[in-house]
N, C-alpha and C positions, 0 to 999 in steps of 0.2 A: 018910424019904425021903433018899437019899444026897446028900452036898454036890455041887454043880455043880463040875466040874473047873476051875480057874483057868487062864487062857491063860499060857502061859509066854512070858516077855519076855525079852529080851537086853539087857544093859547096853551102853551106847556112849558114846564121848566123841568127837563130831566138831566140825569147826570149818568155817566158811564165810568166804570172802574175797570182798569185792565185785568184785575184779579177776578173778576167775573165778567168775561167778555161777551156772554150772551144775555146779560141782564141790563135793564134800564131802571133807574130809581127815582122816584118823585124827590123833591128837595128835602123834605123833613126825613124821609127814609134814608137818604144819602148821608145826611147830618149825623143820624144814629149810626149808619154804617162806619163812618170815619171813626167814632169813638169805640164802637164794639169790635170791629174787625182790624182797624189799623192803629188803634190806641191814640188817635189824634182828637183832642178835645177841640171842637169847632169855636167854643166860647172863647178860648184863650190863645189859640193858634192862628197865625196870620199866613196869608199864602200870596202867590203872585199870579196874575192872569195875563194871558196873552190871547188876543182876538185871532182866531183862525180864519172866520168869514162872517160877513154880515150881508143879508139879503133882503131887499125892499120889495114888498108887494103892494098892491093898491090898497088893501084893506089891513094889512098886516106887515110886520117886520120881524126878522129873526137874526139871531147871532150865535155863533160857537165860540166858546173860549176853552183854552187849555189851562188848567190851574195846576200849579206846583205847590203842594202843601206838604210841609215835613220831609221834603226831598221826594215825594211820590207825585205822580202825574195823573190827572183826572180830566175829564171833558165834560163841559156843561153846554146843553143844547136848549135854546129857548125860542119861543115866539110869543109875540105879543100883538094885540088888535091896536090899529090906530083908532085915535078918539078925537073928538072936538075938531079944533081948527086943522090938526094934522090930517085928519082924515078927509075933511073937506078939500084941502089943497091936492091930495092924491086921488081924489074922486075924478071920475071921467065926465067931462061937461060937454058930451056931444048933444 
């Protein structure tokens, strides 16, 4: 019996800002937002991050972090594709 075709997934790196609850921001747009809306210069400001969740898929993995930057909290949601040896290890070998 042939293997079932795996669903194609798309990597992403999006940010959410509680001051814009219905919006998602690509990374570069969020870095600009930090400066323009919150007065935070991402080039000179450090923050702390806390992992909220990590999920492993067979061809991908994702994680969510809560960032605290200059006393404000934001969330980052990412998904990356498995590659190379990492992908081979997770591949179904039936």
